N, C-alpha and C positions, 0 to 999 in steps of 0.2 A: 541652419535650415530647419524651420519648424514644420508642423503638420500642414499639408495643403499648400505650402509655399512653392513657387516656381523655381526650378533649377535652371541653370544657364542654358540647357538644351531644350527647355520648354516642358519637360516632364514635371509631374508633381511628386513631392516626397511624402511618403507615409511612414517614415522611419520612427517618428515619435509615437505614432499610434501603436505600432508593433511593440514598442518598449513599454507602453502603458496598459497592455492587455491585462485584465484582472487575473491574477493567479500565475502569470508567467514568471518563471524563475523562482517560485516558492517551493517549499517542501524539502524533504531530505534527498539524499543521494539515491537514485534508482538502482536497485540491485538487478544486474543482468547476468545471465548464465554464459560463462565462457566455454564450458564443455560439459557434456553429459555422457555417461557410460553405464552399462549394466554390470552388476556384480551378482552372478548366479549363486555364489556361495552364501552371500548375505541376503539373497533374494531382495535386492534393492537397487534403485538407480543411484549412481554417484553423481551429484550435481555440483560442479565447481563454479564458484563465483570469484570476484576479486577479493572478497573477504576470507572465505574458507570453503572447504568441501563439505557438503551436507549429504546425508543419506535419506532417500525417500522410499519406504517399503513398497514392494509390489502389491501387497494387500490393500494399500490405500489408493492405488491407481484404479481408474474405471475406464475401460475394462481391465481387469487384473490379469497379468500374465500368469501362466501356470506351466507345469512340466509338459503338459500335452499341447499347450499353445504359448510357446516362448516368444520373447521379444526378438524380432528379426533386425530391426533398425531403430535407432534413437538419435535425435539431433536437437540442438538448440534452435527453436523455431523463429525465423526472421519475421514471420507474419504476426507473431506475438511481441515483436520488438525485442527479441532475445530475453524476454522476461518470463519465458516458459519453454517447455520442451515437448516434442511430439514423438511418439513411439508407434511402431507398427508390429502387430503380432503375426505369427505364422499363418493364422487364418485370414489375414488381410485386414482385420479390424484395426483402426487407428484410435489412439487416445492422446489427450494433451493434459499437461499439468502446469499450472501457473506457479511462479516462484513463491507467491504468498502461501500457497498450500505447503510447499517444501519448508518454508520458514516456520509456519505454524506447527507442523509435525515436529520440527526440531526445537520448538519453543524459543525462537530468537527473541532476546530481551526487548529490542526496540519494537518489534511487531506486537509482542504481547502487551507492552505498555500502551501502544496505540489502540489495541483491542479493548483494554480495560477502560481507557479514556472514552472511547466511543460508546461502550456499554453504560458507563456512568452518565454520560451526556444524555443518552436515550432514556435512562431511568429517571434522571432529573426532569426531563421534559414530560414524561408520563405522569410523574407525581405532581408536577405543577398543574397539569391539565385536570387531574383527578381532584385536586384540592378545592377547586371552584373559586379560589382567590383570584382577584384581578392582578395584572402585571405590576401596577403601582404598589399594591400592598405587599407583594412578594419582594419587590425591590426595596421598599422601606424596611422590611424585616431584615433584609440582608445588608442594610446600610449602604446601598448603592443606587445607581440610577437604572431605569428600565433598559436603557441602551447597553450599559455595562453588563447587566444581568443576561441580556440576550446574547451578547458576544461571548460571555463566559460559558454559556451552555452550548452554543452552537459552534464555536470556533475551536478547532483542535490546537491552533497556535496559542490561544489564550489558556487552554487547559495545560499545554506543555509548560507555559510560563508559570502557572500556579504549581505545577508538580516538579519544577526544575530542581529544587533542593533534594527531593526524593530520588530523582534520576542521578544526581551527582553522587549521593551516598551509595546507590546501587551500582554505579559505574556504567550506566546506560547512556547518558548524554554526552 
């Protein structure tokens, strides 16, 4: 049953369109928070994921909990798709932290590699714009086509493919 074909009951099927949505099913595994708790002794939130438990210091949270304004409640937030947590202070002020902030503080290798690739891609784009060279000249110097050059600088997937040997050596991939 293809896209827009009639089913036996007269309805139309859109199943193939849903399967062909650009970007659907791509990317890595989404990190979700299974539980979160406070650790007053370490002055940090303990964030548990399927991979491991991470610490997120109170000092990095905005608003920051303190001895005079401690955390009253903390929970993995369903409104953030369980990819973050929300906490409430004694004063009634709420704050939220996304899992990417937790991973960045803990210097998660996969996230750090993605950040480096993103920054390198931005720097390459900036330098190409500043050079004043046209796309064809840059592609010729790189011994590639303009299309390949564009996908190599804009696509995280292409960058990962180029950096795969480094990831394997570092044990990231």
